[in-house]
C-alpha positions in Angstrom: -1.2 39.6 22.5 -1.2 36.8 19.8 -2.6 39.1 17.2 0.6 41.2 17.2 2.8 38.2 16.4 0.7 35.9 14.2 0.6 37.9 10.8 3.9 36.2 9.7 5.3 33.0 10.3 9.0 34.3 10.6 7.8 36.2 13.9 8.4 34.8 17.3 6.2 35.9 20.1 7.7 36.8 23.6 6.9 33.5 24.7 8.8 31.7 21.9 5.9 30.6 19.9 5.4 30.5 16.1 1.5 31.0 16.0 1.1 30.5 12.2 2.7 26.9 13.0 0.1 26.3 15.9 -2.8 27.6 13.5 -1.8 25.1 11.0 -1.7 22.2 13.7 -5.3 23.5 14.8 -6.5 22.8 11.1 -5.1 19.3 11.4 -7.0 18.7 14.6 -10.2 19.2 12.8 -9.5 16.8 10.0 -10.4 13.0 9.9 -8.4 10.7 12.2 -5.4 8.7 10.9 -4.0 5.8 12.9 -0.8 3.8 12.3 0.3 0.7 14.1 3.5 -1.2 13.8 3.4 -4.9 14.3 6.4 -7.7 14.5 5.5 -8.6 10.4 4.1 -5.4 9.0 2.7 -1.9 9.6 -1.1 -0.8 9.4 -2.7 2.7 8.4 -6.4 3.2 9.1 -8.0 6.7 8.3 -11.5 8.2 8.7 -13.2 9.5 5.6 -15.5 12.5 6.2 -18.6 12.2 4.0 -19.8 15.7 3.6 -22.9 15.0 1.7 -24.7 11.8 0.5 -25.0 13.5 -2.9 -21.5 13.6 -3.4 -19.8 11.3 -5.6 -17.7 8.8 -4.0 -14.2 8.5 -5.7 -13.0 5.0 -6.4 -9.4 5.9 -5.3 -8.3 6.5 -1.8 -8.9 9.9 -0.4 -6.3 9.9 2.7 -3.8 7.0 2.1 -1.2 7.4 -0.7 1.5 5.2 -2.3 4.8 7.0 -2.2 6.9 4.1 -3.7 7.1 0.2 -3.7 7.8 0.1 0.1 6.4 3.1 1.6 2.7 4.4 2.4 1.6 7.6 4.1 -1.7 8.7 5.6 -2.6 12.4 5.6 -4.7 14.7 8.2 -5.5 18.2 7.2 -5.8 20.3 3.9 -5.6 17.7 1.2 -4.6 20.1 -1.5 -1.4 20.8 0.8 -0.8 17.1 1.1 -0.9 16.6 -2.8 2.0 19.1 -3.1 4.3 17.2 -0.6 3.2 13.7 -1.9 4.2 14.6 -5.5 7.4 16.0 -4.0 8.1 12.6 -2.2 7.2 10.4 -5.0 9.8 12.5 -7.1 12.6 12.2 -4.5 12.0 8.5 -4.2 12.3 8.0 -7.9 15.4 10.3 -8.1 17.1 7.9 -5.3 15.9 4.7 -7.0 17.5 6.1 -10.5 20.7 7.2 -8.8 21.4 4.3 -6.6 19.2 1.5 -8.1 17.5 0.8 -4.6 14.4 2.1 -2.8 15.1 5.2 -0.8 15.3 4.4 3.1 12.2 5.2 4.9 13.7 7.9 7.3 15.7 9.5 4.6 12.5 10.1 2.5 10.7 11.5 5.8 13.6 13.8 6.4 13.4 15.2 3.0 9.6 15.8 3.4 10.2 17.6 6.9 13.1 19.7 5.5 10.8 21.2 2.8 8.1 21.8 5.5 10.5 23.3 7.8 11.6 25.9 5.2 8.1 27.0 5.0 8.1 28.2 8.5 11.4 30.2 8.1 11.0 32.6 5.2 8.5 35.6 4.8 5.7 35.5 2.3 5.1 31.7 2.8 2.6 29.8 5.1 3.2 26.3 6.8 1.6 23.2 5.1 -1.5 22.6 7.0 -1.1 18.8 6.9 0.4 16.0 9.1 1.7 12.6 7.7 1.9 9.2 9.3 4.3 7.2 7.3 4.4 3.2 7.1 7.1 1.5 5.4 10.0 -0.9 5.1 13.7 -1.1 4.3 16.6 -3.4 4.7 18.2 -1.1 7.5 15.7 -0.8 10.0 13.0 -3.3 8.8 9.4 -2.1 9.4 8.9 1.5 10.4 6.3 4.0 11.4 6.8 7.9 11.4 4.8 10.8 12.2 5.4 14.4 10.8 3.8 17.7 11.6 3.9 21.3 9.9 6.6 22.4 12.0 9.1 19.9 10.0 9.5 17.8 13.2 9.2 14.0 12.8 9.7 11.1 15.1 9.6 7.2 15.0 6.5 5.3 16.6 5.3 2.1 17.6 1.5 3.3 17.2 0.3 6.9 16.7 -2.6 8.7 15.5 -3.2 12.6 14.0 -6.3 14.3 13.4 -9.8 14.8 15.3 -10.0 12.9 18.6 -6.3 12.6 18.6 -5.8 12.6 22.5 -8.5 9.8 22.9 -7.0 7.6 20.2 -3.6 7.9 21.9 -5.0 6.8 25.2 -6.6 3.8 23.7 -3.5 2.8 21.9 -1.5 3.2 25.1 -3.8 0.7 26.8 -4.1 -2.0 24.0 -0.7 -2.0 22.4 1.9 -4.6 22.8 5.2 -5.1 21.2 4.6 -8.6 20.0 1.3 -8.1 17.9 1.2 -9.3 14.5 -0.1 -7.5 11.4 -3.4 -8.9 11.6 -3.8 -8.0 15.4 -2.6 -4.4 14.5 -5.6 -4.1 11.8 -8.1 -5.4 14.3 -6.7 -2.8 17.0 -6.7 0.1 14.6 -10.3 -0.6 13.7 -11.5 -0.9 17.3 -9.7 2.4 18.2 -11.1 4.2 15.4 -14.7 3.0 16.1 -14.3 4.6 19.5 -13.1 7.8 18.3 -15.0 8.7 15.3 -17.8 11.2 15.7 -20.5 9.4 13.7 -22.5 6.2 14.8 -21.7 4.2 11.5 -18.6 2.5 10.5 -18.3 0.8 7.1 -15.9 1.1 4.0 -17.7 4.4 3.1 -16.0 6.0 6.1 -12.8 3.9 6.5 -9.6 3.5 4.5 -7.1 0.8 5.3 -3.7 -0.1 4.0 -0.9 -2.4 5.1 2.8 -2.8 4.4 4.0 -6.4 5.0 6.1 -9.4 3.7 4.7 -12.3 1.8 5.5 -15.9 1.9 8.4 -15.5 -0.3 9.7 -12.8 1.9 9.1 -10.0 -0.5 7.9 -6.8 0.7 4.5 -5.6 -0.5 1.9 -2.9 0.2 -1.9 -3.3 -0.1 -4.6 -0.8 0.1 -7.6 -2.5 1.0 -10.8 -2.8 -1.3 -14.2 -1.5 0.2 -15.4 -5.3 0.2 -12.2 -6.2 2.3 -12.7 -3.5 4.6 -16.4 -4.5 5.3 -15.6 -8.2 5.6 -12.9 -7.2 8.3 -15.4 -4.9 10.1 -18.0 -7.7 10.2 -15.4 -10.3 11.6 -14.6 -7.6 14.3 -18.2 -7.1 15.0 -17.8 -3.4 14.2 -19.7 -3.0 10.8 -22.3 -0.4 11.3 -24.5 0.6 8.2 -26.3 3.9 7.8 -30.0 3.2 8.6 -31.0 5.4 5.7 -28.9 3.2 3.3 -30.4 -0.2 4.6 
């Protein structure tokens, strides 16, 4: 039955389903896990990097966590080339808002603009949905620290803790058990790494397979974002007792 209705994104099945959107979500479920946790004094994003080959040159830049503006970061799960288009769109929208109003764009407003674009790709013929989900971490003066998740359909929602990608259900279950509302940013970082260590397919856990970024406030009360270096990630993994190096590299 599905084959009769999955050739075009604009065609509903008799059950009211858009199969091309569901196929896009299936592509995301095979991508590396991305976790986001909101604390009382910041938000953390942690992502799993999938190393396809030991011969592959490791990039010095991040692979799954991106800066959208001074106050907003995002983690991506899915087709990276699709994500690049949306990230460039979001950065341009953020800068246009800053130029017009002389203040950084509110987090939810930027998320909504991204989702409006993604929703359009589910409604017009000759297009396909973007095969990528985002987890956004940011801060604005209206609502403080915020965490959002969006999917290929254009839907989004605010979360206290969430995950996308492979082993998504297992990660959500662990987050429900261990998350509480009064967690600090430091505690959120620890929890995110512990959940990721239990949901990753591989047996090793080091900076070669993990990316981590935070949004918080410094002692002066200024908002900052920080993408952690490999050395900082390894140090935190060792502190939490989670550091596991590949035997072939020791």
